[in-house]
C-alpha positions, 0 to 999 in steps of 0.5 A: 197709368202714367200721368198726362205730363209723362205721356209723349205722343207717338208722333213727337217721339218719331220726329225726334230722330234726325237721321230719318226724314221727318214724318208729318202727321196732321191732326186730321190724319190722327183723328177724323181721317181714320174710321177706327171702326164702323161696318167697313173697317170691322168687315175688313179686319174680319176678312184679314183674320180669316185670310191668316188662318190657313196661311200664317196659321198653317206655318205656326202649325208646321211642326205637326207637318214636319214631324210627320214627314220626318217619320214617314216620307222623309224618315231617312233624312235628319231633323236638320235636313227636314227643317230646311223645308219649314225654314224656306217656307217661312223665310220666303213668306217674310223676305218677299214682303219687301216685294209685296209691300210696294205692289200693295201700295200701287194696286191695292189688296184685291188682285194681289189676294186673288193671286196669292190665295189661288197659289196657296190652295194649289200648293196644298192640293199638290202637297197631298201628292208629295213623297220626295224631298225636292217635291216638298221643297218645291211645293210646300216651301217655294210655292207656299212661301210665295203665296203666303208672302202675298196673303200675310203682307196684304192682310196686315198692311190693309189695316193701316188704311182703317186704323191708327189709334187702334192699330195695335188692337187691329193688328193683334186681332188679324194676327190672332187668325194665325194663332187660331189656325195654329191651334186648330190644325194640329188637332184636326191633323191628329184626328185625320192622319190615323184615319185618312193618311197623308193624302186626304188629310192635306186635301181636307186642309186645302178645302178648309183653306179655300173656304177661308180664302174665298170669304176673306177676299170678299171682305177685305178692301182698301181705302186710301188712294193708290200710289205710284209703283216704287222699287221693291228694295230694302230701304237702307236708310231705315237701318241708319237710325239706332232705334230702327236698327235695334228694333230690326235686330230685336224682331230678328231674334223674336222670329228666330225663337217663335218659329223655331219653337213652333216648328220643333215643339213636336220633335222636342216632345218626341226627344223628351220621351212624351207621348204622341198626343202631347205633340199635337196638344202642345202645339194647340196650347201654344197657339191658343195662348198665342191668340190671347197674346196677340189680342189682349196686349194690343188693347193695353198697348194702344193706351200705355204704349206699344214699346212698353207692353212689348218689353213687358211681354219679353221679360215675362216670357224670358223669365218663364223660359229660364226659370221653368222651361229650361230646368224642369220643362221636360219633367212632366206633361203638366209642367210642359203645358204651363210653360208652353202656354206662357211662351205662347201668350208672350210670343203672340204679343211680340208678333202682333206688337212689333209690326205696330211699333214699326208702323209708328216710324213711317207714313201710313201710305208707306207702311207696306214697304216699311213692314216688308223691309223690317221682315226681310231682315227677320226672315234670315232668323227664320231661315236659320232657326229650324236647321240650327235648332234641329241639329242642337236637338238631335246632337245634344239634349232638349234642355240645350235647345231651350237654353239656346233660345233663352239666350237669343231672347235675352239678346232681343230684350236688350235690343228692344230696350236700346230701341226704346232708349234711342226713341227717347233721345237716349234719355230713359224715362219709365213712365213715358207712353211710347 
């Protein structure tokens, strides 16, 4: 642990950059103004956790869906072409957050969640009947993406009403819901597909989603006063700051890698000549370890520093990818499971800590808009990763794909390092809590 003299409060670091209007945070806002726990706060957190299971959780398990339809309904399409379905789904989820953020600030969570969850369940029910490419694109990608944008943005943003000092932990628990969904759904589908086929398998997923959504909507509630509706546009002032610009590029690379690996892992396993069970077990292990990565580092981040823990996780994951997954990851199932577990833990930490790092850079009541702005940029990484990765996988070898993703992660590491450096006014200090 760094000494007391070495610790720099987050608010001091934030005010150091003159290119962004200063954010005044009173002592009351830091302490007594935020419950940091209690019955209502934990109930809201549990509700957000449930909402993430069938929304973002389904997207982290999208590789099982993509590989199934690419070998059944859409078997005459390339991996790249089928990859656009998953790419558009996750792209809309992230990109439309910039529209949902101001709506959340104005209207609160309840009505938005009712609309988003109803649309999500509908998309699942209709998905069960899809057979053609345009049907998958319209139902799964467009309708599902819009619904998930509402659900995920509101689920994460509402936590800023209840937590400040423990926000990293709360965000990690919330995002852990997507890891649980991503771990459980592949195992469920592995059992359902051979037994019931496509239609009833997806219908069962729809019923599960309905249960999680119904309880989640009842539990989630806002606390802070509603604000005047702002224009839902990207705030370009954010990117005039070096620390925010580098953070945005770093998050872009994280989303590029995480969803590329999640969507293409079953296909990677098939091209590496492993058995079909490995496709589902690999996803389950990845997302199970991702749950640990989204929760455990959050506890340390609130004490040691969000950027510090984020950098540590990126270094660990990059080492595992470059030293193990790239040279010997496809040699045996045991080796693959080990590197997938390490990747899941590290990438889970990225996904939970990056929004919290961004949350240090704005007022609490503006967090929805800032979150949406950052992830509208990251959305383009998601849009490109599955088609590009699918083309590499089909035209080259699995090792080339992993090498490419490792290179992108190295670029992300450099950007997060630069963001932390800029946060400290270009004075690098190892022991500063930031």
